[in-house]
N, C-alpha and C positions, 0 to 999 in steps of 0.2 A: 661614665657619663658623657666625655666627649667623643669615644668610639660611635655611641648612640645616636648623636648628631652627624658626624661624618656619616654614617650608613643611611640615617634617612633622605641625606642630601645627594648622596650617590643613588639612592632606590629613585627619587625625584629626576635628577638627569638622565638616566638610563631609563626609566619606565617615558618620559618626555620622548627622546628617540627613537624609542621603539614606538608609539603612536605615531610619531611622524613617517617610518619605512613601515609601519602595519606590517613590522616582523616581531618574532619572539627573540629577545636575549637569552642567548646562553651563556656567555662569559664574557668580563670584563678586567681591564686591566690598569691599575692604578698605581701610580709612583709617589715617591714622598723623599726628603731628604733624613739623613740619618739623627739629626737632631727632632724631626717630626714626633712626638708623644704619643703615635699610634701604635696599639698593641694588634699584631697580625691576628691572633687567635679570639681576641674582643671584638674587633671589628668582623671579624667574617661570619664569628657567629650571631651579631647583632644584626649584621647586613640579612642572614637568613632567618632571622626572627621575625622582623619585620616585613620581610618580602613573601612571605606566607600568604597563598589565596591572591599573588600580584603577579602582573607579568612576567616579573623577575624571580618567581618561585624557582628553585634549583638550580640557579645562575650561580657558574663558576667565579671566585672572585680571587683575583691574581693580584698580591702585593709585591711591589718591587720598591727597596731601598736602596736610594741612590745615596753614594760616598760624599762625603765633604771635602771640599777643593781648596787648596791655599794658592798664594801666589806669593812668590819669592821677592822679597825686597831687593836682594842682591843681583840676581839674572833677570828678575822678570818672568820666569817660569811657572807656568799654572802646574797643580800635581795634585793627585789623589793624596789626601792625610791618610796615611798608618800609623794610628794610636801610640804602636810600641815605638815608633822612629820616626820624631817629628822634626826631620830634613827635608830640606829641598833635595830630591831624588838627584838634579841635575849638578849640583855647585856644591852640595853637605850644607848650605847655607841655613841657620836656625831661625834667621830673623824676615818671617812671613805673615801674612795676614791672612783671615780666613773670608773665603769668599761666602756669598750670602747663603742660606740652605737652599737646597731646592723644597717647592710647595709641594702640598699635596694636589695632586693633578690626576684626572680620569684618561687615559692613554687611549683607550680603545675599548670599543663594544663590538663582542661578535654575535652576530643572528644566524638564526638557525635558517638554514636557505632550503627550499623544499623544491 
């Protein structure tokens, strides 16, 4: 259900931008943090289903998952977390804090040029 609401919001944003530009969108890229509970397949399916007979029909949706980052409390280094190796790559410190997860963001829309 969550993916359907996300797909509806994306459709509204992309359609509004297409209307402003008087252009047909052919692709869109979204990004979200690794902890964002978005299933790529379900979101793509939901978007395709609700986009039928709209300006966004056949739009290619690209979904990028951004990694989780941590900040070492020992050396203050910021680094990408690897779940198999939860230590600071700079000082091997194990005392770190998780940085905020990246939000779901519409990064770009590609329009058909004629």
